Every structure is written in C-alpha cells, then in structure tokens.
C-alpha positions in Angstrom: -44.6 -57.4 -83.5 -41.4 -55.4 -84.0 -40.5 -56.1 -80.4 -40.9 -59.8 -80.9 -38.5 -59.7 -83.9 -35.7 -58.2 -81.7 -36.4 -60.1 -78.5 -37.7 -63.4 -79.7 -35.5 -66.5 -79.8 -32.6 -64.8 -77.9 -30.7 -68.0 -77.2 -30.4 -68.9 -80.9 -29.3 -65.4 -81.7 -26.6 -65.4 -79.0 -25.2 -68.7 -80.2 -25.1 -67.4 -83.7 -23.1 -64.3 -82.5 -20.6 -66.5 -80.6 -20.1 -68.7 -83.7 -19.6 -65.6 -85.8 -17.0 -64.2 -83.5 -15.2 -67.5 -83.3 -15.1 -67.8 -87.1 -13.8 -64.3 -87.3 -11.0 -65.0 -84.8 -10.2 -68.3 -86.6 -10.0 -66.4 -89.9 -7.8 -63.7 -88.3 -5.4 -66.3 -86.8 -5.2 -68.2 -90.1 -4.1 -65.0 -91.7 -1.5 -63.9 -89.0 1.9 -65.5 -88.7 4.7 -65.5 -86.0 8.4 -66.1 -86.6 11.5 -66.0 -84.5 14.8 -65.5 -86.5 18.4 -64.4 -85.9 19.3 -61.1 -87.6 22.8 -59.8 -88.3 23.6 -56.6 -86.4 25.8 -54.0 -88.2 27.3 -51.1 -86.3 28.3 -48.2 -88.5 30.8 -45.6 -87.3 31.9 -42.2 -88.7 35.3 -41.9 -90.5 38.1 -41.9 -88.1 36.5 -44.4 -85.7 36.5 -48.2 -85.6 34.6 -50.8 -83.6 37.2 -52.6 -81.4 34.7 -54.9 -79.6 31.0 -55.7 -79.9 29.2 -57.8 -77.3 26.8 -59.4 -79.8 27.2 -59.7 -83.6 23.6 -61.0 -84.0 20.2 -60.5 -82.3 17.1 -62.7 -82.0 13.8 -61.1 -83.1 10.2 -62.3 -82.6 8.0 -60.9 -85.5 4.3 -61.0 -86.1 2.2 -60.0 -89.1 0.1 -61.2 -92.1 1.0 -64.8 -92.9 2.0 -64.0 -96.5 4.3 -61.2 -95.5 5.8 -63.1 -92.6 6.8 -65.9 -95.0 8.4 -63.4 -97.2 10.3 -61.8 -94.3 11.7 -65.2 -93.3 13.2 -65.6 -96.7 14.6 -62.0 -96.7 16.2 -62.6 -93.3 17.9 -65.8 -94.5 19.1 -63.9 -97.6 20.5 -61.1 -95.3 18.1 -58.6 -97.0 16.7 -57.7 -93.6 19.3 -56.7 -91.0 19.7 -54.6 -87.9 21.8 -51.4 -88.3 22.9 -49.0 -85.7 24.7 -45.7 -86.7 27.1 -44.4 -84.1 27.1 -40.5 -84.1 30.3 -40.2 -81.9 32.9 -37.8 -83.3 36.6 -38.8 -83.5 37.4 -35.5 -81.8 35.4 -36.7 -78.8 37.5 -39.8 -78.4 41.0 -39.6 -76.9 41.9 -43.2 -77.4 38.8 -45.5 -76.9 35.3 -45.3 -75.4 32.6 -47.8 -74.5 29.0 -47.3 -75.5 25.7 -49.2 -74.9 23.4 -49.0 -77.9 19.7 -49.8 -77.8 18.1 -52.0 -80.5 14.6 -51.1 -81.5 12.3 -51.5 -84.5 13.7 -48.3 -85.9 17.1 -50.0 -86.4 15.6 -52.7 -88.7 14.3 -52.5 -92.3 11.1 -54.4 -91.6 7.9 -54.1 -93.7 5.4 -51.7 -92.1 2.8 -54.5 -91.7 5.2 -56.5 -89.5 5.2 -56.0 -85.7 8.4 -56.4 -83.6 7.1 -58.4 -80.6 10.5 -58.7 -78.9 14.3 -58.5 -79.5 17.1 -60.1 -77.6 19.4 -58.6 -76.6 17.8 -55.2 -76.7 21.1 -53.5 -75.7 24.6 -54.2 -77.1 27.9 -53.0 -75.8 30.5 -51.6 -78.3 34.0 -50.4 -77.7 35.0 -47.6 -80.1 38.6 -46.8 -80.9 40.1 -43.8 -82.6 41.9 -44.5 -85.8 45.4 -43.3 -86.8 48.0 -44.0 -89.5 51.4 -45.5 -89.0 54.1 -47.1 -91.1 54.8 -50.7 -90.3 57.5 -53.1 -91.4 56.3 -55.8 -93.8 56.9 -59.4 -92.7 56.7 -61.9 -95.6 54.6 -64.9 -94.8 55.0 -68.2 -96.6 53.2 -71.5 -96.6 54.3 -74.9 -97.9 57.9 -76.0 -98.7 60.0 -75.9 -101.9 60.3 -79.1 -104.0 62.5 -81.8 -102.5 66.1 -80.8 -103.0 65.5 -77.1 -103.1 65.6 -74.3 -100.5 65.2 -70.6 -100.2 68.6 -68.7 -100.3 67.3 -65.1 -100.1 64.0 -63.2 -100.0 63.4 -59.5 -100.5 60.2 -57.4 -100.1 59.7 -53.9 -101.6 58.6 -51.6 -100.2 59.8 -52.8 -96.8 57.3 -50.6 -95.0 53.6 -49.8 -95.7 51.2 -47.2 -94.2 48.5 -48.8 -92.1 45.3 -47.3 -90.6 44.1 -48.8 -87.4 43.1 -48.2 -83.8 45.4 -45.8 -82.0 46.0 -48.0 -78.9 46.8 -51.0 -81.2 49.2 -49.3 -83.5 51.1 -47.9 -80.5 52.2 -51.5 -79.8 52.5 -52.8 -83.4 55.8 -52.8 -85.3 55.1 -55.0 -88.3 52.3 -56.3 -90.5 52.2 -59.6 -92.4 51.7 -60.2 -96.1 49.0 -62.6 -97.3 50.8 -66.0 -97.2 52.8 -66.8 -100.3 52.4 -70.4 -101.5 55.8 -71.8 -102.2 54.8 -75.5 -102.3 56.8 -77.5 -104.8 58.7 -74.5 -106.4 62.1 -75.0 -107.9 64.8 -72.7 -109.2 62.7 -72.4 -112.4 60.5 -69.9 -110.5 63.5 -67.5 -110.1 62.6 -66.2 -113.6 59.0 -65.3 -112.6 59.8 -63.0 -109.7 58.8 -60.4 -108.6 55.4 -61.5 -107.4 52.8 -58.9 -106.3 51.5 -59.9 -102.9 48.7 -58.2 -100.8 48.9 -57.1 -97.2 47.0 -59.0 -94.5 44.3 -56.6 -93.1 45.2 -57.2 -89.4 48.0 -56.9 -87.0 49.0 -59.1 -84.1 49.5 -57.6 -80.6 50.2 -59.0 -77.2 47.4 -58.9 -74.7 48.7 -60.5 -71.5 49.9 -64.0 -72.4 47.8 -64.1 -75.6 48.3 -62.8 -79.2 45.3 -60.9 -80.3 44.4 -60.1 -84.0 43.1 -56.6 -84.6 41.6 -55.5 -87.9 43.4 -52.7 -89.8 43.4 -51.2 -93.3 46.2 -51.1 -95.8 45.5 -50.2 -99.4 48.8 -51.2 -100.9 50.6 -54.3 -101.9 54.3 -55.3 -102.2 56.6 -56.9 -104.7 58.4 -60.1 -103.5 61.6 -61.7 -104.8 62.6 -65.2 -103.6 65.8 -66.9 -104.7 65.3 -70.7 -104.9 68.5 -72.8 -105.1 69.4 -76.4 -104.9 69.7 -77.6 -101.4 73.3 -78.3 -100.4 74.3 -81.3 -98.3 77.3 -83.3 -97.3 77.8 -87.0 -97.7 80.4 -89.4 -96.4 81.6 -92.2 -98.7 83.6 -95.1 -97.3 86.0 -97.6 -98.8 86.5 -96.2 -102.3 89.2 -98.2 -104.1 92.3 -96.3 -105.0 93.3 -96.7 -108.7 97.0 -96.5 -109.8 97.6 -94.6 -113.0 100.7 -95.8 -114.8 101.9 -96.3 -118.4 100.9 -99.6 -120.1 104.6 -100.7 -120.2 105.4 -99.6 -116.6 108.2 -102.0 -115.5 107.8 -101.7 -111.7 105.6 -103.3 -109.1 103.5 -101.0 -106.9 102.2 -101.9 -103.4 99.9 -99.5 -101.6 99.8 -99.3 -97.8 96.1 -98.7 -98.0 94.1 -99.7 -101.1 90.9 -97.8 -100.0 90.1 -94.3 -98.8 87.1 -92.4 -97.2 86.0 -89.0 -98.4 83.4 -86.4 -97.5 81.6 -84.6 -100.3 79.3 -81.6 -100.5 76.9 -80.6 -103.3 73.3 -80.5 -104.4 71.1 -82.9 -102.3 69.5 -84.4 -105.5 72.9 -85.3 -106.9 74.4 -86.6 -103.6 71.3 -88.8 -103.0 71.9 -90.7 -106.2 75.7 -90.9 -105.8 77.5 -94.2 -105.3 81.2 -95.2 -105.0 81.4 -96.0 -108.7 80.7 -92.4 -109.5 83.8 -91.2 -107.7 87.4 -91.9 -108.9 90.3 -91.8 -106.5 93.7 -92.3 -108.0 97.5 -91.7 -107.8 99.9 -91.2 -110.7 103.1 -93.2 -110.5 104.3 -92.5 -114.0 107.4 -90.6 -112.8 108.3 -92.9 -109.9 111.2 -95.4 -109.9 112.6 -97.8 -107.3 113.7 -97.8 -104.6 110.7 -96.7 -102.5 108.8 -96.0 -100.3 107.0 -92.9 -101.6 104.2 -90.6 -100.5 101.9 -89.5 -103.4 99.0 -87.0 -103.2 95.6 -88.7 -103.7 93.6 -87.2 -106.6 89.9 -87.3 -107.3 87.5 -87.1 -110.2 84.0 -86.0 -109.1 80.6 -85.4 -110.7 79.6 -81.9 -111.8 78.8 -79.5 -108.9 80.2 -81.9 -106.3 83.2 -80.8 -104.2 85.4 -82.3 -101.5 84.9 -81.1 -97.9 88.3 -82.2 -96.6 91.7 -82.2 -98.1 92.6 -85.6 -99.6 95.3 -87.6 -97.8 98.6 -88.7 -99.2 99.0 -92.4 -100.2 102.0 -94.4 -98.9 103.3 -96.9 -101.4 106.3 -99.0 -102.1 107.9 -99.5 -105.6 110.3 -102.2 -106.6 111.6 -104.0 -109.6 109.3 -106.5 -111.2 110.5 -110.1 -110.5 111.6 -111.9 -113.7 110.6 -115.6 -114.1 113.5 -118.0 -114.8 113.0 -120.3 -117.8 113.8 -124.0 -117.5 116.6 -125.2 -119.7 
C-alpha cells in the first residue's frame, strides 16, 4: 500500500515536478534584473603626484541582482552616487619626473550594494601617466574678451602681482614661463570704468605648452588672484577736411577791397573718434585778419583756425596770399 503511494502514477508526479521547477525559475527570473551602464572612473593620487594622462575616463559595467535593487542602482549611477575609484599608492619620492602605470578595475573599486554582482567590466585595465608635482613662479598674462565701447580704446593695463606661484607637473613647468588670468570681459566699457579699478581677477588653472606643432593645455593649481588696472581712453583718430571756406576778419568800416588767391583750404585734424565722426566743415572756422593791412599789396597772411574742444591740427596751417587795393568809388551823374 505504501509502495503504491510512492510509485503509483509516476508520470503525473514527474510532470508536476517539471512544472514546479519551471515556475520556480520563472519566479527567480522575474525577481532578477540585468543592467549595463557607464560609470565614471576616478583615479586618486597621493599629495605631490598628479595624473597627466588617463586612457579611459569612464568604464562600462554589466550588473546583475534583485530587480528592485538593480533599478535603484541604475538611478544611483545616473546621479553619480555609484562610481569607480582607484587609489594610486605610488610615492612622490619614487618618481623622478613621470611614470606610466596600468591599473586593474575590479568590483573592489566600485561602491556597489552587496546584493549586486559585477558580471563584466570594460575596459578592465586602464593606463595612467603619473607626474611629479613642483612649484614655480610664472608671469601673469592678462586675458581679455570683448571690445570697449565704440570710440574707446585701452591705453594701459597693469597686473599686480606680476608673478604667481603655481603647482604643476615637473616636466610641464620646466617649459612654462607664463600663466593666464581668467578672461576679463571688457565688452562695451568706457572711461567711466576707470574709477572702478582695480578689479580682482582669478588665475586660470592650466598652462599652455608646446608639444610638437600643437599647443597642449595642462592642469595646474594656483590659489591666488591678481588685481587689474585698465586705463580706458577715447579713441584718437585723424580726419581730412576739404574745401573749407576762408573767412576774412576786418572792421565793419574797412575801406579796402580784399582778393584772396585761394578762397578754400584743406586741413587734417586729430581728436576723439566720437567727435571727429560727427564733425562737418561748418564746425571748423578758418580765417585771416586783415585789420592792420593797407594797400598796396600783395600780402601773405597766416591762416588761423577755431576748432571744437579736444580737436587739434595735424599739420601747420598754410599762409594765405591776398591782394589789397583801394575800394572803387562810383561816380554820380550830374
């Protein structure tokens, strides 16, 4: 009787076992999740060393684990809460200038939840070039962006201090002689800004060195800033004016006739661009004074000029040739 219980209807019992196993596997698969994500790789180095080059900044990981945890891990990776980190244990004393290392990437380098399995990682090895750090004083080069307002220009600029102490790779600082400031925006400024200087400007955290026929940017550290003075002045230009009529200055009862050899003259002026751009011939007065002259002529008189404020002559004014004679009297008819 007992034997029949265990051996009877074997096919039915086998099919039930298969279905149970299938249901179990289905349930397990429903509760297990897979994800492939890109993770940031951070390489930490001891004080006195810097990473000059790194073959990969990110790695691709294939993860597996409980579905609920995998979904949470996906969000944590996107929020950069899960990253890969490798700590270099090289000592600065062990590096003369620079050294290359290949670092392995394993699960131990990622802050993954214990329930999550690292199925694969690519690449699993990353090359880094380590460089020894040193300090050096570099000249500060003021960087500007934009242009002053129309009609204005930079007359002078001054940076204090002129040199700053920079920490960077030994091989780079050997070649570097200057470091840039963060660009100063001078767009649209006028001489009104002269009262607001000095400005405090930060130092750009990199230096530019030549590598073959290319300029390469290398990260450095500078903890200071500089004060900047910039003198903004009105832009000076020259302008040529033609055919300005010469006026004759004489007393109201002047009894003589004046005849000019040339009634017009050309002049070249210099002054602020904004003033010269608006200038026309009516704004300039050219004249000669004949008050003290009497016949007979001819005479040569110096040409004089009245100009707007801040405008000057470029060239010396010419002399004016003129003739002076008695005024003709009309004869009355008797």
